[in-house]
Every structure is written in C-alpha cells, then in structure tokens.
C-alpha positions as CSV (number, residue, x, y, z in Angstrom):
1,M,15.7,8.4,42.2
2,V,15.6,12.0,41.2
3,K,15.4,14.6,44.1
4,I,14.6,18.3,43.9
5,R,16.9,20.0,46.3
6,L,19.1,23.0,47.0
7,T,22.7,23.5,45.7
8,R,24.8,26.1,47.5
9,A,26.5,28.8,45.5
10,G,27.8,32.2,46.5
11,A,30.8,33.4,48.5
12,K,31.8,32.7,52.1
13,K,29.1,34.1,54.5
14,R,27.0,35.1,51.4
15,P,24.9,32.0,50.6
16,F,22.9,31.8,47.4
17,Y,21.0,28.6,46.5
18,R,19.9,27.1,43.2
19,I,16.9,24.7,43.1
20,V,17.9,21.7,41.0
21,A,16.7,18.3,39.9
22,I,19.5,15.8,40.5
23,D,20.0,12.1,41.1
24,E,20.0,11.5,44.9
25,R,23.3,9.6,44.8
26,K,25.2,12.6,43.5
27,A,27.0,15.1,45.7
28,R,25.4,18.4,46.6
29,N,27.2,20.5,44.0
30,S,27.4,17.9,41.2
31,R,26.0,18.5,37.7
32,P,22.2,18.6,37.9
33,L,19.7,17.3,35.4
34,E,17.9,20.7,35.3
35,F,18.0,24.1,37.1
36,L,14.6,24.9,38.4
37,G,15.0,28.2,40.3
38,T,17.0,30.3,42.7
39,F,16.8,31.3,46.3
40,D,18.6,34.2,47.9
41,P,18.1,34.3,51.7
42,K,20.3,37.3,52.4
43,T,18.2,39.9,50.7
44,N,15.4,41.7,52.5
45,P,12.8,40.3,51.7
46,E,14.2,37.0,50.5
47,K,14.3,36.5,46.8
48,L,12.7,33.3,45.5
49,S,12.2,32.5,41.8
50,V,10.9,29.0,40.9
51,R,9.7,27.5,37.7
52,T,6.7,25.8,39.3
53,D,5.6,24.2,36.0
54,A,9.0,22.5,35.6
55,V,8.9,21.4,39.3
56,D,5.4,19.9,38.8
57,A,6.6,18.1,35.6
58,W,9.5,16.5,37.6
59,V,7.2,15.5,40.4
60,A,4.8,13.9,37.9
61,K,7.7,11.8,36.7
62,G,8.4,10.6,40.3
63,A,10.9,13.1,41.7
64,Q,10.9,13.7,45.4
65,L,11.1,17.2,47.0
66,S,13.5,17.8,49.9
67,P,11.7,19.3,53.0
68,T,13.3,22.7,52.5
69,V,12.4,22.9,48.8
70,K,8.8,21.7,49.6
71,S,8.4,24.7,52.0
72,L,9.9,27.1,49.4
73,I,7.6,25.8,46.7
74,R,4.6,26.2,49.0
75,R,5.7,29.7,49.8
76,A,6.1,30.6,46.1
77,K,2.7,29.2,45.1
78,R,1.1,31.1,48.0
79,H,2.8,34.3,47.0
80,A,1.7,33.8,43.3
81,A,-1.9,33.2,44.4
82,T,-2.0,36.3,46.5
83,G,-0.3,38.3,43.8
84,A,-2.8,37.2,41.1
85,A,-5.8,38.0,43.3
C-alpha cells in the first residue's frame, strides 16, 4: 500500500522534512514514488509547501495519509482558504 508520509532531511539538530508518496514497506529515507511537498519546522513561522492536487490524486488512487501529514495537509488547506478569501 502507498503511504503519504514525512522523510527527514537536514543536518543534525536542524530538521527539514519532505512529504513523499512511498510504499509502506520501504524505509523512511528510501526512494519515494513522488515528492509532494516540504515542511520546515525550525523557521518562524513554520514553512509548509504542499502540492495538494498531487496529494488528492494519490488519495484517490488509494494512498493513506500518516497522522502528521494529515494534520499538515489540513493546515495547508485552511491557510489557502483564508488566504484566498
């Protein structure tokens, strides 16, 4: 099954995450099927960029979101809705 989850990048004590679509049996930093966005928790405010159309396409194909990614996607959509209004 395909999961949409975070992959850690960045230096020691400086985390940076990529949102990826990957087979659930693969290791965290294995080669993903597709890169869907990034998340930088160390900036103020946190930087989040997500290709929500690509995430929706993977979910339509049966991909599952991890709990953390689900909350990040919800936050990105909420931010996009308030920014558009």
